[in-house]
C-alpha positions as CSV (number, residue, x, y, z in Angstrom):
1,R,77.3,-36.6,-46.1
2,A,75.8,-33.4,-47.4
3,P,72.3,-34.8,-48.0
4,H,72.2,-36.4,-44.6
5,S,73.2,-33.0,-43.0
6,H,70.4,-31.3,-45.0
7,K,67.8,-33.8,-43.8
8,T,68.9,-33.3,-40.2
9,S,68.6,-29.5,-40.6
10,L,65.0,-29.8,-41.9
11,L,64.0,-32.1,-39.0
12,T,65.4,-29.7,-36.5
13,R,63.5,-26.8,-38.1
14,K,60.2,-28.8,-38.0
15,M,60.7,-29.7,-34.3
16,S,61.5,-26.1,-33.4
17,A,58.3,-25.0,-35.2
18,F,56.3,-27.6,-33.3
19,T,57.7,-26.5,-30.0
20,I,56.8,-22.8,-30.7
21,A,53.3,-23.7,-31.7
22,A,52.7,-25.8,-28.6
23,A,54.0,-23.0,-26.3
24,A,51.8,-20.3,-28.0
25,P,48.9,-19.1,-25.8
26,V,45.4,-20.0,-26.7
27,V,43.7,-16.6,-27.6
28,A,40.1,-17.6,-28.2
29,P,39.1,-18.3,-24.6
30,A,40.6,-15.0,-23.5
31,K,38.4,-13.1,-26.0
32,A,35.4,-15.0,-24.7
33,R,36.1,-14.0,-21.1
34,V,36.5,-10.4,-22.1
35,S,33.2,-10.5,-23.9
36,R,31.3,-12.0,-20.9
37,T,32.8,-9.4,-18.6
38,A,31.7,-6.6,-20.9
39,V,28.1,-7.9,-20.8
40,R,28.1,-8.1,-17.1
41,G,29.5,-4.5,-16.8
42,K,26.7,-3.1,-19.0
43,A,23.9,-4.9,-17.1
44,A,24.8,-3.4,-13.7
45,P,23.6,0.2,-14.3
46,V,20.2,-1.2,-15.3
47,R,19.7,-2.8,-11.9
48,R,20.7,0.4,-10.1
49,T,18.2,2.3,-12.1
50,V,15.4,0.0,-11.1
51,R,16.2,0.2,-7.4
52,T,16.4,4.0,-7.6
53,S,13.0,4.2,-9.3
54,A,11.4,1.8,-6.7
55,T,12.8,3.9,-3.8
56,A,11.5,7.1,-5.3
57,E,8.0,5.5,-5.6
58,A,8.1,4.1,-2.1
59,T,9.0,7.4,-0.4
60,S,6.5,9.5,-2.4
61,A,3.7,9.0,0.1
62,S,3.9,10.0,3.8
63,P,3.4,7.1,6.3
64,A,1.1,9.4,8.3
65,T,-1.4,9.5,5.4
66,S,-1.1,5.8,4.5
67,T,-4.4,3.8,4.3
68,E,-2.6,0.5,4.2
69,T,-3.3,-1.7,7.3
70,K,-0.2,-2.7,9.2
71,K,0.8,-3.8,12.6
72,Y,2.5,-1.0,14.6
73,Y,4.5,-1.6,17.7
74,F,5.0,1.0,20.4
75,C,6.6,2.0,23.7
76,V,4.7,4.7,25.5
77,A,5.6,6.7,28.7
78,N,5.1,10.0,30.3
79,A,6.3,12.8,28.0
80,E,8.7,14.3,30.5
81,Y,10.3,11.0,31.2
82,M,10.6,10.1,27.5
83,L,11.8,13.4,26.1
84,H,13.4,15.3,29.0
85,D,14.7,12.9,31.7
86,E,18.4,12.9,32.2
87,N,18.5,9.1,32.2
88,N,17.3,9.2,28.6
89,E,19.7,11.8,27.2
90,H,21.1,9.1,24.9
91,F,17.8,8.5,23.2
92,P,17.8,11.5,20.8
93,E,21.1,10.3,19.5
94,V,19.8,6.7,19.1
95,L,17.0,8.1,16.9
96,R,19.4,10.4,14.9
97,E,21.8,7.6,14.2
98,R,19.1,5.3,13.1
99,R,17.7,7.9,10.7
100,R,21.2,8.6,9.3
101,F,21.7,4.8,8.7
102,Y,18.3,4.6,6.9
103,R,19.2,7.5,4.6
104,E,22.6,6.1,3.8
105,T,21.0,2.8,2.8
106,S,18.0,4.3,1.0
107,K,15.6,2.6,3.4
108,D,12.2,4.1,4.2
109,Q,11.9,5.4,7.8
110,D,9.7,3.1,9.9
111,F,9.8,4.7,13.3
112,W,8.3,7.9,14.7
113,I,7.6,9.9,17.9
114,V,3.9,10.3,18.4
115,P,2.8,12.6,21.2
116,N,-0.4,11.7,23.0
117,P,-1.2,9.0,20.5
118,A,-4.9,8.8,19.4
119,F,-4.8,4.9,19.4
120,L,-4.6,5.0,23.2
121,D,-8.2,6.2,23.3
122,A,-9.2,2.6,22.4
123,M,-7.0,1.2,25.2
124,P,-8.3,2.8,28.4
125,D,-6.6,0.2,30.6
126,V,-3.2,1.1,29.1
127,K,-3.9,4.8,29.0
128,K,-4.7,5.0,32.7
129,K,-1.3,3.3,33.5
130,V,0.6,6.1,31.8
131,R,0.9,9.6,33.3
132,Q,-0.4,12.3,30.9
133,P,0.7,13.9,28.7
134,C,2.5,11.0,27.2
135,V,4.6,10.1,24.2
136,A,4.9,6.9,22.1
137,V,7.7,5.7,20.0
138,V,6.0,3.9,17.2
139,T,7.5,1.5,14.6
140,T,6.7,-1.3,12.3
141,D,9.8,-3.1,13.4
142,K,9.1,-5.5,16.3
143,V,12.7,-6.3,17.0
144,W,13.6,-2.6,17.3
145,N,10.6,-2.0,19.5
146,D,12.0,-4.6,21.9
147,F,15.3,-2.7,21.8
148,V,13.6,0.5,22.7
149,K,11.9,-1.2,25.7
150,L,15.3,-2.4,26.9
151,R,16.9,1.0,26.5
152,L,14.2,3.1,28.1
153,D,13.0,0.5,30.6
154,R,10.2,2.3,32.4
155,V,7.8,2.3,29.4
156,Y,4.7,0.3,28.4
157,K,5.2,-1.9,25.4
158,G,2.4,-3.0,23.1
159,A,1.1,-3.3,19.6
160,V,-1.8,-2.0,17.5
161,E,-3.1,-2.8,14.1
162,G,-4.5,-0.2,11.7
163,T,-3.6,2.4,9.0
164,G,-0.9,5.0,9.3
165,V,-3.7,7.6,9.5
166,E,-5.1,5.9,12.6
167,C,-1.9,4.7,14.3
168,L,0.3,7.7,13.8
169,K,-2.3,10.3,14.7
170,S,-1.6,12.6,17.7
171,N,-4.3,14.1,19.9
172,E,-2.1,16.9,21.0
173,L,1.5,17.9,20.2
174,I,4.2,18.6,22.9
175,A,5.4,22.2,22.9
176,K,9.1,23.0,22.8
177,D,8.8,24.8,26.1
178,A,6.8,22.1,27.8
179,F,9.6,21.3,30.2
180,K,11.5,23.4,32.6
181,A,15.0,24.2,31.5
182,P,17.7,22.5,33.7
183,D,19.7,24.5,36.2
184,P,23.1,24.9,34.6
185,S,24.8,24.7,38.0
186,K,23.3,21.2,38.5
187,W,24.0,19.9,35.0
188,T,26.9,17.5,35.5
189,A,26.9,15.7,32.1
190,P,30.0,16.3,29.9
191,Y,27.9,17.5,27.1
192,N,25.2,20.2,26.6
193,K,21.5,19.2,26.9
194,Y,19.7,18.6,23.7
195,A,17.8,21.7,22.4
196,P,14.1,21.9,23.4
197,G,11.8,20.5,20.7
198,W,14.4,18.0,19.3
199,W,11.5,15.5,19.1
200,E,9.6,17.4,16.5
201,A,12.0,16.2,13.8
202,F,10.7,12.6,14.4
203,Y,7.0,13.4,14.1
204,P,5.1,11.5,11.4
205,G,5.4,13.5,8.2
206,N,8.8,15.0,9.1
207,E,10.8,12.1,7.7
208,D,12.9,14.5,5.6
209,A,13.6,17.0,8.5
């Protein structure tokens, strides 16, 4: 009886050891996963550095001095209507919000206000349709140009191809005091009118203003 009991005890211990080994977690794959995660974590800063460098190079030159030929889209109208009309009081905010978004996403600005654009000299049929002095909102983004046309409505929409030097050139700037100040007693909007000269911040070359 004693030998039989001893054999039973050994068998029980072997089965218990087998059960523990089977239940033990597999360690090797976990280490492999940690190793791969660590590699990915180290690679991320390299990609950020590359993007930062590319952005710095892209913004080093002013679009107004660019000699690269591009297609520019524009909406042009009388200066007073574009910059001073009560119906367009929302437009300065549209431009400011777009610029803020571009800066937050590190995107180069691709829209400008160009007073009395020189490219209209080569478009006499268009120029005679627009009361002078005039202002153009110029962009390389066709979709956004369509948006400007819808928002401002009474503007002429077109396109011109050339360099930044040619297409963003102004024949004459619009002075801050070019328009008569509104009569405070007749101003009914729930906000103050934008300060005279707000448009200067969007002239070509003032991208960092």
